[in-house]
C-alpha positions in Angstrom: 59.7 15.0 58.5 60.2 13.4 55.2 57.1 11.9 53.7 56.1 9.0 51.5 53.0 8.4 49.4 50.9 10.9 47.7 52.9 14.1 48.3 51.3 17.4 48.0 50.6 20.4 50.2 47.4 22.3 50.1 49.3 25.5 49.9 50.9 24.5 46.6 47.6 23.5 45.0 45.1 25.8 43.2 41.9 26.7 45.0 39.8 23.4 45.0 36.4 23.3 43.6 33.4 22.1 45.6 33.5 18.8 43.7 37.2 18.4 44.5 36.5 19.2 48.2 33.9 16.5 48.4 36.2 14.0 46.6 39.0 14.7 49.1 36.5 14.5 52.0 35.4 11.0 50.9 39.0 9.9 50.1 40.1 10.8 53.6 37.6 8.5 55.1 38.1 5.6 52.7 41.9 5.8 52.9 41.8 5.9 56.7 39.6 2.8 56.8 42.1 1.0 54.5 45.0 1.9 56.7 46.5 4.3 54.1 47.2 7.0 56.6 49.5 9.0 54.4 47.0 9.3 51.6 44.2 10.0 54.1 46.4 12.8 55.7 47.0 14.4 52.3 43.4 14.2 51.4 42.3 15.7 54.7 44.8 18.6 54.1 43.3 19.2 50.7 39.7 19.5 52.0 40.8 21.7 54.9 41.3 24.6 52.5 39.3 27.8 53.2 37.8 27.4 49.7 36.0 24.2 50.8 32.5 24.3 52.4 32.8 25.0 56.1 30.9 21.8 56.9 33.5 19.8 55.2 36.6 21.7 56.1 35.8 21.6 59.9 35.9 17.7 59.7 39.0 17.7 57.5 40.9 20.0 59.9 40.1 17.7 62.8 41.0 14.6 60.8 44.2 16.2 59.6 45.3 16.7 63.2 44.4 13.2 64.2 46.2 11.7 61.2 49.3 13.7 61.9 49.6 12.0 65.3 48.8 8.5 63.9 51.2 8.4 60.9 54.2 6.2 61.8 57.8 7.5 61.4 61.0 5.6 60.9 64.4 7.0 61.9 67.4 5.5 60.3 70.7 5.1 62.1 73.5 3.5 60.1 76.9 2.9 61.7 80.2 1.2 61.2 81.3 -1.6 63.6 83.3 0.9 65.6 80.1 2.9 66.3 80.8 5.9 64.0 77.8 7.1 62.1 77.3 7.2 58.3 75.3 9.9 56.7 75.9 9.3 53.0 73.4 6.5 52.9 70.6 5.6 50.4 67.5 4.2 52.0 64.9 2.4 49.9 61.5 1.6 51.3 59.3 -0.8 49.5 61.2 -0.2 46.3 61.1 3.6 46.6 64.2 5.7 47.5 63.2 7.9 50.4 66.5 9.5 51.2 70.1 9.6 50.0 71.5 11.3 53.1 70.6 10.7 56.7 69.9 13.8 58.8 68.2 12.3 61.8 64.7 13.1 60.7 61.9 10.6 60.6 60.5 9.2 57.3 56.7 9.1 57.4 55.2 5.7 56.3 51.9 3.9 56.3 51.4 1.5 59.2 52.2 -2.1 58.5 55.1 -4.2 57.2 57.8 -2.6 55.0 60.9 -3.8 53.2 63.9 -1.6 54.0 67.1 -1.6 51.9 70.1 0.3 53.2 73.0 1.1 50.8 76.3 2.9 51.6 79.1 3.1 49.0 81.8 0.6 49.8 79.8 -1.4 52.3 77.5 -4.4 52.2 73.8 -3.8 51.4 71.4 -4.4 54.3 67.8 -5.6 53.7 65.3 -6.1 56.5 61.6 -6.0 57.2 60.0 -3.5 59.6 56.5 -3.3 60.9 55.5 0.4 61.4 53.0 0.9 64.2 50.2 3.6 64.3 51.2 6.5 66.5 54.9 5.4 66.7 56.4 8.6 65.3 60.1 7.8 66.0 60.7 4.1 65.5 64.4 3.6 65.1 65.9 1.3 62.4 69.6 1.0 63.2 72.1 -0.9 61.2 75.8 -1.7 61.4 77.4 -2.2 58.0 80.8 -3.7 57.1 83.0 -4.0 54.1 82.0 -6.8 51.7 83.3 -10.1 53.1 84.2 -8.6 56.5 82.6 -9.8 59.7 81.0 -6.9 61.5 81.8 -6.3 65.1 79.3 -6.3 67.9 76.1 -4.3 67.4 76.7 -1.2 69.5 74.0 1.2 68.3 71.6 2.2 71.0 68.9 -0.4 71.6 65.7 0.4 73.4 64.1 -1.8 76.1 60.6 -2.4 77.2 58.9 -4.3 80.0 56.3 -6.7 78.7 53.5 -7.8 81.0 54.4 -11.4 82.2 52.0 -14.3 81.8 51.7 -14.7 85.6 50.3 -11.2 85.8 47.5 -12.0 83.3 46.8 -15.3 85.1 46.7 -14.0 88.6 44.8 -10.9 87.5 42.2 -13.0 85.7 41.8 -15.3 88.7 41.4 -12.3 91.0 38.6 -10.9 88.9 36.9 -14.3 88.5 37.1 -14.9 92.3 35.8 -11.5 93.1 32.8 -12.0 90.8 32.1 -15.4 92.4 32.5 -14.0 95.9 30.1 -11.2 95.1 27.4 -13.6 93.8 27.7 -15.9 96.8 27.7 -12.9 99.2 24.6 -11.5 97.6 22.8 -14.8 98.0 24.0 -15.1 101.6 22.9 -11.6 102.5 19.5 -12.2 100.8 19.0 -15.4 102.8 20.1 -13.7 106.0 17.4 -11.0 105.4 14.8 -13.7 105.0 16.0 -15.3 108.3 15.4 -12.1 110.1 11.8 -12.3 109.2 11.3 -15.6 110.8 13.7 -15.1 113.8 13.8 -16.7 116.3 11.9 -19.7 115.0 14.0 -20.2 111.8 15.4 -23.7 111.3 18.9 -24.1 112.7 20.0 -25.8 109.5 18.9 -22.8 107.4 20.8 -20.4 109.6 23.9 -22.6 109.4 23.6 -22.7 105.6 23.6 -18.9 105.5 26.6 -18.7 107.8 28.5 -21.1 105.5 27.7 -19.1 102.4 28.9 -15.8 104.0 32.0 -17.5 105.3 32.7 -18.9 101.8 32.2 -15.4 100.4 34.6 -13.9 102.9 37.2 -16.5 102.0 36.8 -15.8 98.3 37.1 -12.1 98.9 40.4 -12.7 100.7 41.6 -15.0 98.0 40.7 -12.4 95.4 42.7 -9.7 97.2 45.7 -12.0 97.5 45.7 -12.8 93.8 45.2 -9.2 92.9 48.2 -8.3 95.1 50.3 -11.0 93.4 49.3 -9.6 90.0 50.3 -6.1 91.1 53.7 -7.3 92.5 54.5 -9.3 89.3 53.6 -6.3 87.2 55.9 -4.0 89.2 58.9 -6.4 89.2 58.6 -7.4 85.6 62.1 -7.3 83.9 63.2 -5.1 81.0 64.0 -6.9 77.7 65.7 -5.4 74.7 63.5 -4.3 71.7 65.6 -5.4 68.8 65.8 -7.8 65.9 69.2 -9.0 64.8 69.5 -9.9 61.1 72.6 -11.0 59.1 71.9 -10.3 55.4 74.1 -11.4 52.6 77.5 -9.7 52.9 77.3 -9.5 56.7 75.6 -6.7 58.7 73.6 -6.3 61.8 70.2 -4.7 61.8 68.2 -3.6 64.8 64.7 -2.2 64.8 63.8 -0.3 68.0 60.9 1.7 69.2 57.9 2.0 71.6 55.8 -1.1 72.0 52.2 -1.3 73.2 
């Protein structure tokens, strides 16, 4: 993986002092709260050193593993309109050049929005915005570039798909839960009243017995309705369609950009 931010490996650093260990320990927590996961990861690596107090290094080792999984990664794929790949490409992220040659490896970034500029000699520059998601280690940023003034062909780089949960699923699921809660309350009241009826049987008023019967019948109907709505929610979830995960942009000079990756 290529990395951005505060670079530095604990192996390349001199043995930290106790004061430096405490500072890295605190920096890990502060940077993580601020969403600066790269800085938090580097600080956690620093206070994981054997020279740091065991009480601190134990936490730092655990944090380092957690942050390693959380730091987002962007994988750049630049192609010509005919689908052939370009490797001699300069990629700039938020004003910082992160690579001058594509090798298929991900570039580690902090979560959040980033401005990406892609440059290839003899081709139009591509600029786009990407939102990196925590835990998404292989988010693809694919671009099709063309000669200046030329119109690029169809975007033919691989585009991912995902299956969003449709609105009908949320609605029917919510109605099912609300109906189930209402049915449970009514059933509880009905059963409680039926228990009281048993204490006065057989001299209980007929109207009271009929009222209890109506309550229990209503609860049964609501339970059935809740089950039907839940079934509809499940069916709508299973048959939800796939949609492409991509953003098409035409920057100055003409080029297509797609950002793909896993969505929540």
